[in-house]
N, C-alpha and C positions, 0 to 999 in steps of 0.2 A: 570387835575390832576386826575390820575386814583384812584378808591377805593383800600383800603388796604385790606389785607386778613380778612376773616371772623373769628370773635372770638365768644366764648361762652358769654352768659350772666354772667356766674360766673366769667370769666376773667373781664368783664367790672365792676362788682359789687366790685371788689377788688380796684378800683380807688376811692379815696375819694375825691370828688369834693365839694368845700364849697365856700359860699359867705362870703367876709371880706370887711372891710373898710380900705382903705389906710390912715394910721395915720402920716406917715412920707415919704418923698421922697427926693431924692438928686442925682445930676449927678454922675456917676461912671467913673470918670476920669481915673483911673487905668485899666479899662476894654480894651481889644484889640479892640473891636467893641464898638461903642457908646451905652451906657446903662444907665439905671436909677435903682438906689437901692431903694426899697420899704419895708417899715414896715408895716404889714397888721394885723389888729385885726380881729380874727376869734371867738370872744366871749370867755366867761369864760371857757369852756370845753377845747378849744385848746390853746387860748391865742394869742399872737402876734408872727408871723413868718416874717422872712425877705427873700428877694429874689432879684435877678438882672434880669432885663428884657431889651431886646434890642427893645425898642418902642420909641426912640427919633424922628423918622421920623414924628410920629403924636402926640406925647404928651411930655410936658415939666413937670418937678417935680412939679411945682406950680399948674398945672391942675390936678394932681392926688390926692392931698391931700383931703380927705373927700369923695372920690369916691369909690363906691362899685365895687368889681371884683370878678370874679371867679377864683379859683386855686386849684390846686391838692395839698393836705395837707399831703399826705403819701409816698411821694417820699423820698428816702434816702437823707440826707443832702449832698451838693456838693460844694466843694471848688472852687471859681471862682476868681483867683488872690488872694488878701488878704481879700476877703469877702466870708462868708459861706452862701451859698443859701439853705433855708429850706423848699421852696414850689415853685410851678410853675404856674404863672398866665397864663391864656388861652385866646386865641384870634383867629381871623381869619388871615390869611397871603395871600396877593395877590401875583401876578405873579412877582412883583417888590420886594418882601420880606417886604413890609410893613405891620406891625400888627395893627389890631384894636381889642381892648380888648373886651371880653364878659362881660356882666353886667345884673343883673335883670332890667326889665322895671320899677319896683317900689322898693322903699326902703324896705328892709327886715331886719330881725334880723341877726346880725353877726353870723356866724358859721352854718347857716342852710345848710343841704346837698343838693346837686343837685339830684333830681329825675328823 
């Protein structure tokens, strides 16, 4: 996979990446591609945001509850079928399209920014 074009630090600084804890997770049976709906707590300043993630190759809803994840919290909300996605969890994607979620090595306070 080749590198993407160079961006300025100012462009990167616009992306609000935060740590949150998955409070609720369920299969998204209405999605065109297999996905899981997540409700993630980002602490008192941001609150709980929901998202849909195509991560069923590696995760089940039960495995995700209580897990900390990293997500972009300042994207515009996006309608995905009957579900409104309010953030985007981030992870690595291998050559087969299988996603591995990014997370802190140690438990941290929900809502902390990625620096």
